TORTIGU-237998 format. One record per residue: residue number from 1; chain; x, y negated, z of N, C-alpha, C in turn. Coordinates in nm, 2 decimals, always signed. Layout:
     k   c      n.u      n.v      n.w     ca.u     ca.v     ca.w      c.u      c.v      c.w
   NUM   A        X        Y        Z        X        Y        Z        X        Y        Z
...
// end
This chain:
     k   c      n.u      n.v      n.w     ca.u     ca.v     ca.w      c.u      c.v      c.w
     1   A    +0.08    +0.11    +0.00    +0.00    -0.01    +0.01    +0.09    -0.13    +0.00
     2   A    +0.06    -0.22    -0.09    +0.13    -0.34    -0.11    +0.08    -0.46    -0.04
     3   A    +0.16    -0.52    +0.05    +0.12    -0.65    +0.12    +0.17    -0.77    +0.03
     4   A    +0.08    -0.86    +0.01    +0.11    -0.98    -0.05    +0.09    -1.11    +0.03
     5   A    +0.19    -1.19    +0.04    +0.19    -1.31    +0.12    +0.12    -1.43    +0.03
     6   A    +0.04    -1.50    +0.08    -0.01    -1.62    +0.01    +0.11    -1.72    +0.00
     7   A    +0.11    -1.79    -0.10    +0.21    -1.90    -0.12    +0.22    -2.01    +0.00
     8   A    +0.10    -2.03    +0.05    +0.10    -2.13    +0.15    +0.16    -2.07    +0.28
     9   A    +0.14    -1.94    +0.31    +0.21    -1.88    +0.42    +0.36    -1.88    +0.40
    10   A    +0.41    -1.85    +0.29    +0.56    -1.85    +0.27    +0.61    -1.99    +0.29
    11   A    +0.53    -2.09    +0.23    +0.58    -2.23    +0.25    +0.59    -2.27    +0.39
    12   A    +0.50    -2.23    +0.46    +0.49    -2.27    +0.60    +0.61    -2.21    +0.68
    13   A    +0.63    -2.08    +0.65    +0.76    -2.00    +0.71    +0.88    -2.09    +0.68
    14   A    +0.89    -2.12    +0.55    +1.02    -2.20    +0.50    +1.04    -2.33    +0.58
    15   A    +0.92    -2.38    +0.60    +0.92    -2.53    +0.66    +0.96    -2.51    +0.81
    16   A    +0.91    -2.41    +0.88    +0.96    -2.39    +1.01    +1.10    -2.36    +1.03
    17   A    +1.15    -2.28    +0.94    +1.28    -2.23    +0.94    +1.37    -2.36    +0.91
    18   A    +1.34    -2.45    +0.81    +1.41    -2.57    +0.79    +1.42    -2.66    +0.91
    19   A    +1.30    -2.67    +0.96    +1.28    -2.76    +1.09    +1.36    -2.72    +1.21
    20   A    +1.36    -2.59    +1.22    +1.43    -2.54    +1.34    +1.59    -2.54    +1.31
    21   A    +1.64    -2.53    +1.20    +1.78    -2.56    +1.15    +1.82    -2.70    +1.18
    22   A    +1.72    -2.79    +1.13    +1.74    -2.93    +1.14    +1.76    -2.98    +1.28
    23   A    +1.69    -2.91    +1.38    +1.67    -2.96    +1.51    +1.79    -2.92    +1.60
    24   A    +1.87    -2.82    +1.55    +1.98    -2.78    +1.62    +2.10    -2.88    +1.62
    25   A    +2.18    -2.90    +1.74    +2.29    -2.99    +1.74    +2.41    -2.93    +1.70
    26   A    +2.50    -2.99    +1.63    +2.63    -2.94    +1.57    +2.73    -3.05    +1.59
    27   A    +2.87    -3.00    +1.62    +2.97    -3.10    +1.62    +3.08    -3.07    +1.52
    28   A    +3.16    -3.16    +1.48    +3.27    -3.14    +1.39    +3.37    -3.06    +1.47
    29   A    +3.43    -2.94    +1.41    +3.53    -2.87    +1.48    +3.66    -2.95    +1.50
    30   A    +3.72    -2.93    +1.61    +3.84    -3.00    +1.65    +3.95    -2.90    +1.62
    31   A    +3.93    -2.77    +1.59    +4.03    -2.68    +1.55    +4.06    -2.67    +1.40
    32   A    +4.17    -2.75    +1.38    +4.20    -2.75    +1.23    +4.34    -2.67    +1.21
    33   A    +4.35    -2.62    +1.09    +4.49    -2.55    +1.05    +4.53    -2.62    +0.93
    34   A    +4.64    -2.68    +0.92    +4.69    -2.75    +0.80    +4.82    -2.69    +0.77
    35   A    +4.85    -2.70    +0.62    +4.96    -2.64    +0.58    +5.09    -2.74    +0.56
    36   A    +5.20    -2.70    +0.60    +5.32    -2.78    +0.56    +5.39    -2.72    +0.43
    37   A    +5.39    -2.81    +0.33    +5.44    -2.76    +0.20    +5.58    -2.83    +0.17
    38   A    +5.63    -2.77    +0.06    +5.77    -2.81    +0.02    +5.75    -2.94    -0.06
    39   A    +5.64    -2.97    -0.11    +5.62    -3.10    -0.19    +5.50    -3.16    -0.17
    40   A    +5.46    -3.27    -0.24    +5.35    -3.35    -0.23    +5.23    -3.31    -0.31
    41   A    +5.20    -3.18    -0.30    +5.08    -3.13    -0.39    +5.03    -3.00    -0.33
    42   A    +4.92    -2.95    -0.36    +4.88    -2.82    -0.32    +4.94    -2.71    -0.38
    43   A    +5.00    -2.74    -0.49    +5.08    -2.65    -0.56    +5.21    -2.61    -0.53
    44   A    +5.26    -2.69    -0.43    +5.40    -2.65    -0.37    +5.39    -2.54    -0.27
    45   A    +5.51    -2.49    -0.24    +5.52    -2.38    -0.15    +5.47    -2.40    -0.01
    46   A    +5.40    -2.31    +0.05    +5.36    -2.33    +0.19    +5.48    -2.29    +0.29
    47   A    +5.53    -2.39    +0.36    +5.63    -2.35    +0.46    +5.58    -2.30    +0.59
    48   A    +5.47    -2.37    +0.64    +5.43    -2.34    +0.77    +5.29    -2.38    +0.77
    49   A    +5.21    -2.31    +0.87    +5.07    -2.37    +0.90    +5.07    -2.40    +1.04
    50   A    +5.02    -2.52    +1.07    +5.03    -2.57    +1.20    +4.88    -2.60    +1.25
    51   A    +4.85    -2.60    +1.38    +4.72    -2.63    +1.43    +4.71    -2.77    +1.47
    52   A    +4.60    -2.82    +1.49    +4.56    -2.95    +1.54    +4.62    -2.97    +1.67
    53   A    +4.68    -3.09    +1.69    +4.74    -3.11    +1.82    +4.89    -3.10    +1.83
    54   A    +4.94    -3.04    +1.72    +5.09    -3.01    +1.70    +5.16    -3.14    +1.69
    55   A    +5.27    -3.18    +1.77    +5.34    -3.29    +1.78    +5.46    -3.30    +1.66
    56   A    +5.46    -3.38    +1.59    +5.57    -3.40    +1.50    +5.63    -3.54    +1.48
    57   A    +5.73    -3.55    +1.40    +5.79    -3.70    +1.38    +5.76    -3.73    +1.21
    58   A    +5.70    -3.85    +1.21    +5.67    -3.90    +1.07    +5.79    -3.95    +1.02
    59   A    +5.84    -3.90    +0.90    +5.95    -3.95    +0.83    +5.92    -4.07    +0.72
    60   A    +5.82    -4.03    +0.65    +5.77    -4.13    +0.55    +5.63    -4.09    +0.50
    61   A    +5.58    -4.17    +0.44    +5.43    -4.16    +0.39    +5.41    -4.23    +0.27
    62   A    +5.34    -4.15    +0.17    +5.31    -4.19    +0.03    +5.16    -4.22    +0.02
    63   A    +5.11    -4.34    +0.00    +4.98    -4.36    -0.03    +4.93    -4.30    -0.16
    64   A    +5.02    -4.31    -0.25    +4.98    -4.26    -0.39    +4.93    -4.12    -0.39
    65   A    +5.02    -4.03    -0.33    +4.99    -3.90    -0.33    +4.90    -3.85    -0.21
    66   A    +4.89    -3.93    -0.10    +4.82    -3.89    +0.01    +4.90    -3.79    +0.11
    67   A    +5.02    -3.77    +0.07    +5.10    -3.69    +0.16    +5.21    -3.78    +0.24
    68   A    +5.25    -3.71    +0.35    +5.35    -3.77    +0.45    +5.46    -3.66    +0.48
    69   A    +5.58    -3.70    +0.47    +5.69    -3.61    +0.51    +5.71    -3.61    +0.66
    70   A    +5.71    -3.50    +0.72    +5.72    -3.49    +0.87    +5.83    -3.38    +0.91
    71   A    +5.86    -3.39    +1.04    +5.96    -3.30    +1.10    +5.91    -3.24    +1.22
    72   A    +5.90    -3.10    +1.23    +5.85    -3.04    +1.35    +5.95    -3.02    +1.46
    73   A    +5.91    -2.99    +1.57    +6.00    -2.98    +1.68    +6.10    -2.87    +1.66
    74   A    +6.08    -2.77    +1.58    +6.19    -2.66    +1.55    +6.28    -2.70    +1.44
    75   A    +6.25    -2.82    +1.38    +6.35    -2.87    +1.28    +6.30    -2.86    +1.13
    76   A    +6.18    -2.79    +1.13    +6.12    -2.78    +0.99    +6.07    -2.90    +0.93
    77   A    +6.11    -2.93    +0.81    +6.06    -3.05    +0.73    +5.98    -3.02    +0.62
    78   A    +5.86    -3.10    +0.60    +5.78    -3.06    +0.48    +5.69    -3.17    +0.47
    79   A    +5.58    -3.15    +0.38    +5.48    -3.24    +0.35    +5.34    -3.19    +0.39
    80   A    +5.27    -3.29    +0.45    +5.13    -3.27    +0.48    +5.04    -3.37    +0.45
    81   A    +4.91    -3.35    +0.44    +4.82    -3.45    +0.40    +4.80    -3.54    +0.51
    82   A    +4.82    -3.68    +0.46    +4.82    -3.78    +0.57    +4.69    -3.81    +0.64
    83   A    +4.58    -3.76    +0.58    +4.45    -3.77    +0.63    +4.43    -3.69    +0.77
    84   A    +4.51    -3.59    +0.78    +4.51    -3.50    +0.91    +4.60    -3.56    +1.02
    85   A    +4.67    -3.66    +1.00    +4.76    -3.72    +1.09    +4.70    -3.83    +1.18
    86   A    +4.73    -3.85    +1.29    +4.67    -3.96    +1.38    +4.78    -3.98    +1.48
    87   A    +4.79    -4.12    +1.51    +4.88    -4.16    +1.61    +4.85    -4.13    +1.75
    88   A    +4.73    -4.08    +1.78    +4.69    -4.05    +1.93    +4.66    -3.89    +1.92
    89   A    +4.68    -3.83    +2.03    +4.66    -3.69    +2.05    +4.51    -3.65    +2.02
    90   A    +4.49    -3.53    +1.97    +4.35    -3.51    +1.95    +4.27    -3.47    +2.08
    91   A    +4.13    -3.46    +2.07    +4.06    -3.45    +2.18    +4.09    -3.34    +2.28
    92   A    +4.11    -3.23    +2.21    +4.15    -3.11    +2.29    +4.28    -3.12    +2.37
    93   A    +4.38    -3.20    +2.31    +4.51    -3.21    +2.37    +4.49    -3.32    +2.48
    94   A    +4.41    -3.42    +2.45    +4.39    -3.52    +2.55    +4.32    -3.46    +2.67
    95   A    +4.22    -3.36    +2.65    +4.15    -3.29    +2.75    +4.25    -3.21    +2.84
    96   A    +4.34    -3.14    +2.77    +4.44    -3.06    +2.85    +4.52    -3.15    +2.93
    97   A    +4.57    -3.27    +2.87    +4.64    -3.36    +2.94    +4.57    -3.42    +3.07
    98   A    +4.45    -3.44    +3.03    +4.36    -3.50    +3.14    +4.33    -3.41    +3.25
    99   A    +4.32    -3.28    +3.22    +4.30    -3.17    +3.31    +4.43    -3.16    +3.39
   100   A    +4.55    -3.16    +3.33    +4.66    -3.15    +3.40    +4.69    -3.26    +3.50
   101   A    +4.66    -3.38    +3.44    +4.67    -3.50    +3.53    +4.58    -3.50    +3.65
   102   A    +4.45    -3.45    +3.62    +4.36    -3.44    +3.72    +4.41    -3.34    +3.82
   103   A    +4.47    -3.22    +3.79    +4.51    -3.12    +3.88    +4.63    -3.18    +3.96
   104   A    +4.71    -3.26    +3.89    +4.82    -3.32    +3.98    +4.77    -3.43    +4.07
   105   A    +4.65    -3.49    +4.03    +4.60    -3.60    +4.12    +4.54    -3.53    +4.24
   106   A    +4.46    -3.41    +4.22    +4.40    -3.33    +4.32    +4.52    -3.29    +4.43
   107   A    +4.62    -3.24    +4.37    +4.73    -3.19    +4.45    +4.79    -3.31    +4.54
   108   A    +4.81    -3.44    +4.47    +4.85    -3.54    +4.54    +4.76    -3.59    +4.65
   109   A    +4.63    -3.59    +4.61    +4.53    -3.62    +4.72    +4.53    -3.53    +4.83
   110   A    +4.55    -3.40    +4.81    +4.57    -3.30    +4.91    +4.69    -3.33    +5.00
   111   A    +4.79    -3.36    +4.92    +4.93    -3.41    +5.01    +4.90    -3.53    +5.09
   112   A    +4.83    -3.63    +5.03    +4.82    -3.74    +5.10    +4.72    -3.73    +5.22
   113   A    +4.63    -3.64    +5.20    +4.54    -3.62    +5.31    +4.60    -3.56    +5.43
   114   A    +4.70    -3.45    +5.40    +4.78    -3.39    +5.51    +4.87    -3.50    +5.57
   115   A    +4.93    -3.59    +5.48    +5.01    -3.69    +5.55    +4.92    -3.78    +5.64
   116   A    +4.80    -3.81    +5.59    +4.71    -3.90    +5.68    +4.69    -3.84    +5.80
   117   A    +4.65    -3.69    +5.80    +4.62    -3.62    +5.92    +4.74    -3.62    +6.01
   118   A    +4.85    -3.59    +5.96    +4.99    -3.61    +6.04    +5.01    -3.73    +6.09
   119   A    +4.99    -3.84    +6.02    +5.01    -3.98    +6.07    +4.91    -4.00    +6.18
   120   A    +4.78    -3.97    +6.17    +4.68    -3.98    +6.26    +4.73    -3.92    +6.39
   121   A    +4.77    -3.79    +6.38    +4.83    -3.71    +6.50    +4.94    -3.79    +6.56
   122   A    +5.03    -3.83    +6.48    +5.14    -3.91    +6.54    +5.10    -4.04    +6.60
   123   A    +5.00    -4.12    +6.54    +4.96    -4.23    +6.61    +4.89    -4.20    +6.74
   124   A    +4.80    -4.09    +6.74    +4.75    -4.05    +6.86    +4.86    -4.04    +6.98
   125   A    +4.96    -3.95    +6.93    +5.06    -3.91    +7.04    +5.13    -4.06    +7.07
   126   A    +5.14    -4.15    +6.96    +5.22    -4.27    +7.00    +5.13    -4.36    +7.10
   127   A    +5.00    -4.34    +7.08    +4.90    -4.41    +7.18    +4.92    -4.36    +7.31
   128   A    +4.92    -4.24    +7.32    +4.93    -4.17    +7.45    +5.07    -4.20    +7.53
   129   A    +5.17    -4.21    +7.44    +5.30    -4.25    +7.50    +5.31    -4.39    +7.53
   130   A    +5.24    -4.47    +7.45    +5.23    -4.62    +7.47    +5.15    -4.65    +7.61
   131   A    +5.04    -4.58    +7.63    +4.97    -4.59    +7.76    +5.04    -4.55    +7.87
   132   A    +5.12    -4.44    +7.87    +5.21    -4.39    +7.97    +5.32    -4.48    +8.00
   133   A    +5.38    -4.54    +7.88    +5.48    -4.65    +7.92    +5.42    -4.78    +7.97
   134   A    +5.30    -4.82    +7.92    +5.23    -4.93    +7.99    +5.20    -4.91    +8.14
   135   A    +5.16    -4.78    +8.18    +5.15    -4.77    +8.32    +5.28    -4.77    +8.39
   136   A    +5.39    -4.72    +8.34    +5.51    -4.72    +8.40    +5.58    -4.86    +8.41
   137   A    +5.54    -4.92    +8.30    +5.57    -5.07    +8.30    +5.50    -5.16    +8.42
   138   A    +5.37    -5.14    +8.42    +5.29    -5.21    +8.53    +5.34    -5.16    +8.66
   139   A    +5.39    -5.04    +8.68    +5.43    -4.99    +8.82    +5.57    -5.06    +8.84
   140   A    +5.65    -5.08    +8.74    +5.77    -5.15    +8.77    +5.76    -5.30    +8.80
   141   A    +5.66    -5.34    +8.72    +5.63    -5.49    +8.74    +5.58    -5.51    +8.88
   142   A    +5.50    -5.43    +8.94    +5.46    -5.44    +9.08    +5.58    -5.42    +9.16
   143   A    +5.66    -5.32    +9.14    +5.79    -5.31    +9.23    +5.87    -5.43    +9.22
   144   A    +5.89    -5.47    +9.10    +5.98    -5.60    +9.09    +5.92    -5.72    +9.17
   145   A    +5.78    -5.73    +9.17    +5.71    -5.84    +9.24    +5.73    -5.82    +9.38
   146   A    +5.73    -5.69    +9.44    +5.75    -5.67    +9.57    +5.88    -5.71    +9.62
   147   A    +5.98    -5.66    +9.54    +6.12    -5.69    +9.57    +6.15    -5.84    +9.56
   148   A    +6.08    -5.91    +9.47    +6.09    -6.06    +9.46    +6.02    -6.12    +9.60
   149   A    +5.92    -6.07    +9.63    +5.86    -6.12    +9.76    +5.94    -6.09    +9.88
   150   A    +6.00    -5.98    +9.88    +6.10    -5.95    +9.99    +6.21    -6.05    +9.98
   151   A    +6.27    -6.07    +9.87    +6.38    -6.15    +9.85    +6.35    -6.30    +9.88
   152   A    +6.22    -6.33    +9.84    +6.17    -6.46    +9.88    +6.16    -6.49   +10.04
   153   A    +6.14    -6.39   +10.11    +6.12    -6.40   +10.26    +6.25    -6.36   +10.31
   154   A    +6.36    -6.33   +10.26    +6.47    -6.29   +10.32    +6.53    -6.39   +10.42
   155   A    +6.52    -6.53   +10.40    +6.58    -6.62   +10.49    +6.49    -6.61   +10.62
   156   A    +6.37    -6.61   +10.60    +6.28    -6.60   +10.72    +6.31    -6.47   +10.79
   157   A    +6.32    -6.36   +10.73    +6.34    -6.23   +10.79    +6.49    -6.23   +10.87
   158   A    +6.58    -6.31   +10.79    +6.71    -6.31   +10.85    +6.70    -6.39   +10.99
   159   A    +6.64    -6.50   +10.98    +6.62    -6.59   +11.10    +6.54    -6.49   +11.20
   160   A    +6.43    -6.43   +11.18    +6.36    -6.35   +11.26    +6.46    -6.24   +11.33
   161   A    +6.54    -6.19   +11.24    +6.63    -6.08   +11.29    +6.73    -6.15   +11.39
   162   A    +6.78    -6.26   +11.36    +6.87    -6.33   +11.45    +6.81    -6.35   +11.58
   163   A    +6.67    -6.41   +11.57    +6.61    -6.45   +11.70    +6.57    -6.31   +11.78
   164   A    +6.55    -6.20   +11.71    +6.53    -6.08   +11.78    +6.66    -6.03   +11.84
   165   A    +6.78    -6.04   +11.77    +6.90    -6.01   +11.83    +6.93    -6.09   +11.95
   166   A    +6.90    -6.22   +11.95    +6.92    -6.30   +12.06    +6.84    -6.26   +12.18
   167   A    +6.71    -6.23   +12.15    +6.61    -6.17   +12.26    +6.66    -6.04   +12.32
   168   A    +6.72    -5.96   +12.23    +6.77    -5.83   +12.28    +6.89    -5.86   +12.37
   169   A    +6.98    -5.95   +12.33    +7.09    -5.98   +12.41    +7.06    -6.04   +12.54
   170   A    +6.97    -6.13   +12.55    +6.90    -6.19   +12.66    +6.84    -6.09   +12.75
   171   A    +6.77    -6.00   +12.70    +6.70    -5.90   +12.78    +6.81    -5.80   +12.83
   172   A    +6.91    -5.77   +12.76    +7.01    -5.68   +12.81    +7.08    -5.75   +12.92
   173   A    +7.10    -5.89   +12.91    +7.17    -5.97   +13.02    +7.07    -5.96   +13.15
   174   A    +6.95    -5.98   +13.12    +6.86    -5.98   +13.24    +6.85    -5.84   +13.30
   175   A    +6.86    -5.74   +13.21    +6.86    -5.60   +13.28    +7.00    -5.59   +13.36
   176   A    +7.10    -5.62   +13.30    +7.23    -5.62   +13.39    +7.23    -5.69   +13.51
   177   A    +7.16    -5.82   +13.51    +7.15    -5.90   +13.62    +7.07    -5.83   +13.73
   178   A    +6.95    -5.79   +13.69    +6.86    -5.71   +13.77    +6.93    -5.60   +13.85
   179   A    +7.00    -5.52   +13.75    +7.06    -5.40   +13.81    +7.16    -5.45   +13.91
   180   A    +7.24    -5.55   +13.90    +7.34    -5.59   +13.99    +7.26    -5.64   +14.12
   181   A    +7.16    -5.71   +14.09    +7.08    -5.77   +14.21    +7.03    -5.64   +14.29
   182   A    +6.99    -5.55   +14.22    +6.94    -5.43   +14.28    +7.03    -5.36   +14.37
   183   A    +7.15    -5.35   +14.31    +7.27    -5.28   +14.39    +7.30    -5.36   +14.50
   184   A    +7.30    -5.51   +14.49    +7.33    -5.58   +14.60    +7.22    -5.57   +14.71
   185   A    +7.09    -5.57   +14.67    +6.99    -5.56   +14.76    +7.01    -5.42   +14.83
   186   A    +7.04    -5.32   +14.77    +7.05    -5.19   +14.83    +7.17    -5.19   +14.93
   187   A    +7.29    -5.26   +14.88    +7.40    -5.27   +14.97    +7.36    -5.35   +15.11
   188   A    +7.29    -5.47   +15.07    +7.26    -5.54   +15.19    +7.16    -5.48   +15.28
   189   A    +7.06    -5.40   +15.22    +6.97    -5.33   +15.31    +7.03    -5.24   +15.39
   190   A    +7.13    -5.17   +15.33    +7.21    -5.07   +15.39    +7.28    -5.12   +15.50
   191   A    +7.34    -5.24   +15.47    +7.43    -5.32   +15.58    +7.33    -5.36   +15.68
   192   A    +7.22    -5.42   +15.66    +7.14    -5.47   +15.76    +7.08    -5.35   +15.84
   193   A    +7.04    -5.24   +15.78    +7.01    -5.13   +15.86    +7.13    -5.08   +15.95
   194   A    +7.24    -5.08   +15.90    +7.36    -5.04   +15.98    +7.37    -5.14   +16.09
   195   A    +7.37    -5.27   +16.07    +7.38    -5.37   +16.18    +7.26    -5.34   +16.28
   196   A    +7.13    -5.33   +16.22    +7.03    -5.31   +16.32    +7.03    -5.19   +16.40
   197   A    +7.08    -5.08   +16.34    +7.10    -4.96   +16.41    +7.22    -4.98   +16.52
   198   A    +7.32    -5.05   +16.48    +7.43    -5.07   +16.59    +7.37    -5.15   +16.70
   199   A    +7.30    -5.25   +16.67    +7.24    -5.34   +16.76    +7.15    -5.27   +16.86
   200   A    +7.06    -5.17   +16.79    +6.98    -5.10   +16.88    +7.07    -5.01   +16.97
   201   A    +7.17    -4.96   +16.92    +7.26    -4.87   +16.99    +7.31    -4.94   +17.12
   202   A    +7.38    -5.06   +17.09    +7.44    -5.13   +17.19    +7.33    -5.18   +17.28
   203   A    +7.22    -5.22   +17.24    +7.11    -5.26   +17.32    +7.07    -5.13   +17.43
   204   A    +7.06    -5.03   +17.36    +7.02    -4.91   +17.44    +7.14    -4.89   +17.55
   205   A    +7.26    -4.89   +17.51    +7.37    -4.87   +17.61    +7.37    -4.98   +17.72
   206   A    +7.33    -5.11   +17.68    +7.33    -5.21   +17.77    +7.20    -5.19   +17.87
   207   A    +7.10    -5.15   +17.81    +6.99    -5.12   +17.91    +7.02    -5.01   +18.00
   208   A    +7.07    -4.90   +17.93    +7.11    -4.79   +18.03    +7.22    -4.83   +18.14
   209   A    +7.30    -4.91   +18.10    +7.40    -4.96   +18.20    +7.34    -5.04   +18.30
   210   A    +7.24    -5.13   +18.27    +7.18    -5.20   +18.37    +7.08    -5.13   +18.46
   211   A    +7.03    -5.02   +18.40    +6.94    -4.93   +18.46    +7.02    -4.85   +18.57
   212   A    +7.14    -4.82   +18.53    +7.23    -4.75   +18.61    +7.27    -4.83   +18.73
   213   A    +7.31    -4.96   +18.70    +7.34    -5.05   +18.81    +7.24    -5.06   +18.92
   214   A    +7.12    -5.08   +18.86    +7.01    -5.10   +18.94    +6.97    -4.98   +19.04
   215   A    +6.98    -4.86   +18.98    +6.97    -4.74   +19.05    +7.08    -4.74   +19.15
   216   A    +7.20    -4.77   +19.12    +7.31    -4.77   +19.22    +7.29    -4.87   +19.33
   217   A    +7.24    -4.98   +19.30    +7.21    -5.08   +19.41    +7.11    -5.02   +19.51
   218   A    +7.01    -4.96   +19.44    +6.90    -4.91   +19.53    +6.96    -4.80   +19.63
   219   A    +7.03    -4.72   +19.57    +7.08    -4.61   +19.66    +7.18    -4.67   +19.78
   220   A    +7.24    -4.77   +19.73    +7.33    -4.83   +19.83    +7.25    -4.91   +19.95
   221   A    +7.13    -4.96   +19.91    +7.05    -5.03   +20.01    +6.99    -4.92   +20.10
   222   A    +6.94    -4.82   +20.06    +6.88    -4.72   +20.14    +6.98    -4.65   +20.22
   223   A    +7.11    -4.64   +20.19    +7.20    -4.58   +20.28    +7.23    -4.68   +20.39
   224   A    +7.23    -4.81   +20.37    +7.25    -4.89   +20.48    +7.14    -4.89   +20.58
   225   A    +7.02    -4.86   +20.55    +6.91    -4.86   +20.65    +6.93    -4.73   +20.72
// end
């Protein structure tokens, strides 16, 4: 059994196909391969094929033929179409360079970030050491102030010291005097007691003698009677 498509249906399918193809996005390819020839025409021998982005030295250029003589990095010299040469790197090469520079920049940022962290750590330690030194300095300043105060009162303290020494000497003299007077009093008291005791003894002897005389006289009177 044979199927036949109406002309209108075929036309519609073709229209959709063309519209679909027209709607897709396309870019000009950046990947080019050009030939290096021994002369300024497509009939000359091909020496090398090079890709887009290949660096070379421009030796001369002829507008009439549209060819330029170049030298590659390996020393090869030849002719290429001038229309494929540009003074700036191609997009792919620029992209590669940009990516490499970006990688270097990221590495540099990482290094700088680490340096910043290290610097912040060192600053923190420096602040702590600074605070400790500040406390030590304040303590030393207080000590110096105290010493200055003592030094400022030194004459008065010296005068007070001299006065105290004079008082001590005076008190020591008084103590010695009192000790001597005490010794004198003790000697005098002992002497007075000795004199008093001697007087009492002599008085007792006198009284005893008188009493004896009285008793003797009484016995003599009674014997006469």
